[in-house]
C-alpha positions as CSV (number, residue, x, y, z in Angstrom):
1,M,82.8,79.2,-103.7
2,S,83.2,75.5,-102.7
3,I,80.9,72.9,-103.4
4,G,79.7,71.1,-100.2
5,Q,79.3,67.2,-100.3
6,I,77.2,65.2,-98.4
7,S,78.4,61.3,-97.8
8,I,75.5,59.0,-96.5
9,H,76.7,55.7,-95.3
10,S,74.3,53.1,-94.0
11,V,74.6,49.5,-92.6
12,S,71.5,46.9,-92.9
13,A,70.0,45.8,-89.6
14,K,70.5,41.8,-89.4
15,L,68.6,39.7,-87.4
16,D,69.8,35.5,-87.0
17,I,67.5,33.1,-85.7
18,E,69.0,29.5,-84.9
19,S,66.9,27.0,-83.6
20,T,66.4,23.0,-82.9
21,R,63.2,21.1,-82.6
22,P,61.9,19.9,-79.2
23,T,61.9,16.0,-79.1
24,I,60.0,13.8,-77.3
25,D,60.9,10.0,-76.6
26,M,58.1,7.6,-75.3
27,K,58.0,4.1,-74.3
28,Q,55.1,2.1,-73.3
29,Q,54.7,-1.3,-71.9
30,H,52.7,-3.7,-74.1
31,A,49.4,-5.2,-72.8
32,Q,49.4,-8.8,-71.7
33,I,46.8,-10.4,-73.2
34,Q,46.2,-14.3,-74.4
35,I,43.3,-15.3,-76.8
36,E,42.3,-18.5,-77.5
37,S,40.0,-20.0,-79.6
38,E,38.5,-22.9,-81.0
39,L,36.8,-22.9,-84.5
40,P,33.5,-24.2,-84.5
41,R,32.4,-27.3,-86.4
42,V,29.4,-27.4,-89.1
43,T,27.8,-30.4,-90.0
44,I,25.4,-30.5,-93.1
45,D,23.4,-33.5,-93.4
46,Q,21.9,-33.5,-96.8
47,S,20.7,-37.4,-96.8
48,E,17.3,-36.2,-96.9
49,C,17.6,-33.9,-99.8
50,F,18.9,-36.9,-101.8
51,N,16.1,-39.4,-100.5
52,T,13.4,-37.0,-101.9
53,A,15.5,-36.5,-105.0
54,G,15.4,-40.2,-105.4
55,L,19.1,-40.8,-104.6
56,K,18.8,-42.9,-101.8
57,N,21.5,-45.1,-100.1
58,N,20.9,-48.7,-99.3
59,T,19.2,-48.0,-96.0
60,A,17.0,-45.3,-97.2
61,F,16.2,-47.3,-100.0
62,T,15.4,-50.7,-97.8
63,E,13.4,-48.7,-95.5
64,A,11.2,-46.9,-98.5
65,S,10.8,-50.3,-100.1
66,V,9.7,-52.0,-97.2
67,S,7.0,-49.3,-96.3
68,Q,5.7,-49.3,-99.8
69,A,5.5,-53.2,-99.9
70,K,3.3,-52.7,-96.3
71,Q,1.1,-50.4,-98.0
72,N,0.3,-52.3,-101.0
73,V,-0.1,-55.4,-98.9
74,L,-2.8,-53.7,-96.9
75,Q,-4.3,-52.3,-99.9
76,Y,-4.6,-55.5,-101.8
77,I,-6.0,-56.9,-98.4
78,G,-8.7,-54.5,-98.2
79,T,-9.5,-55.0,-101.9
80,T,-9.7,-58.8,-101.6
81,V,-11.9,-58.7,-98.7
82,S,-14.3,-55.9,-100.1
83,D,-14.6,-58.2,-103.5
84,G,-15.0,-61.7,-101.3
85,Q,-17.9,-59.5,-99.6
86,M,-19.5,-58.7,-103.1
87,F,-19.3,-62.2,-104.1
88,A,-20.6,-63.7,-100.5
89,A,-23.5,-61.6,-101.1
90,I,-24.0,-62.5,-104.8
91,E,-27.4,-64.4,-103.8
92,N,-29.0,-61.2,-103.0
93,H,-28.2,-59.6,-106.3
94,S,-30.5,-60.9,-109.2
95,D,-27.8,-60.4,-111.8
96,S,-24.4,-62.1,-110.4
97,G,-22.8,-61.0,-114.1
98,E,-23.0,-57.2,-113.1
99,I,-21.1,-57.8,-109.7
100,V,-18.1,-59.3,-112.3
101,A,-18.3,-56.6,-114.4
102,Q,-18.1,-54.0,-111.6
103,I,-15.0,-55.3,-110.4
104,A,-13.4,-55.9,-114.0
105,I,-14.1,-52.0,-114.6
106,R,-12.8,-51.0,-111.2
107,N,-9.4,-52.8,-112.2
108,M,-9.2,-51.7,-115.6
109,L,-9.9,-48.1,-114.7
110,Q,-7.4,-47.3,-112.1
111,E,-6.0,-43.8,-112.1
112,K,-2.3,-43.2,-112.2
113,E,-1.2,-40.1,-110.2
114,F,1.5,-38.1,-111.3
115,N,3.0,-34.8,-109.7
116,V,5.2,-32.2,-110.9
117,A,7.9,-31.2,-108.5
118,S,11.0,-29.1,-107.8
119,M,14.0,-31.0,-106.1
120,P,15.1,-31.1,-103.5
121,T,11.8,-30.7,-101.4
122,A,13.4,-31.2,-98.2
123,R,16.4,-28.9,-96.4
124,P,19.6,-29.9,-95.3
125,N,20.1,-30.4,-91.8
126,I,22.6,-28.2,-90.6
127,G,24.2,-28.2,-86.9
128,V,27.1,-26.0,-85.3
129,T,29.1,-27.7,-82.4
130,G,31.7,-26.6,-80.6
131,G,33.4,-23.2,-80.7
132,S,34.5,-21.2,-78.3
133,L,36.9,-17.7,-77.4
134,K,38.8,-17.4,-73.8
135,I,40.2,-14.3,-73.7
136,D,43.1,-13.9,-70.5
137,F,43.9,-10.6,-69.4
138,T,46.3,-9.7,-67.0
139,P,46.3,-6.0,-65.2
140,R,49.2,-4.5,-63.7
141,D,49.7,-1.5,-61.5
142,L,51.0,0.7,-64.0
143,G,50.6,4.1,-62.0
144,A,49.0,7.3,-63.0
145,L,50.7,7.3,-66.5
146,N,49.3,3.8,-67.4
147,G,53.0,2.4,-68.0
148,V,54.0,5.2,-70.2
149,E,57.4,6.8,-70.2
150,Y,58.4,10.1,-72.1
151,Y,61.3,12.3,-72.2
152,A,60.7,15.7,-73.2
153,N,64.0,17.4,-74.8
154,L,63.3,20.9,-75.1
155,G,64.2,22.9,-78.2
156,R,66.3,25.9,-78.6
157,L,65.9,29.0,-80.0
158,E,68.6,31.9,-80.2
159,S,68.6,35.1,-81.8
160,H,71.0,37.6,-82.4
161,Y,70.2,41.3,-83.4
162,T,72.6,43.8,-84.8
163,P,71.3,47.5,-85.3
164,G,71.4,49.1,-88.6
165,N,73.1,52.3,-88.6
166,I,72.8,55.7,-90.8
167,T,75.7,57.8,-90.9
168,I,75.6,61.2,-92.8
169,D,78.5,63.5,-93.2
170,L,78.7,66.8,-94.7
171,K,82.0,68.2,-95.6
172,L,82.1,72.1,-96.7
């Protein structure tokens, strides 16, 4: 009695895929635009702030001194006229020494005024001059694609398929 022999031979299926990526090359015309600008000039005048703090320049100091001198002269003239009128009416008073005493007391008891304030009390004057912006745009007839040109290189895909195979042999 002879023993049978079975042989199995197999070949696997094979799939090979090769590909290249697609590419797109694009070109676009740049926009034609010109921008011109002039920076604004900011001026800050702090002379009024310094004047209120007592740091006056020569012109401001002279003007303030003249104004104060005029005020003092007018006040002195008013006081002198008032005193003169009181002395002129001395015959109407029974006690003439009372008028002199009143004037002396008034001159002796003058009130002085003091103020406390934060410095400076005035704000600076801020001004802006000039400053401009000019934008010049030159339109072009660029067509339906707005000046964009593109070139597309299609990718490639190749596949190779080798089917599998199974061979069975029976020998007796």
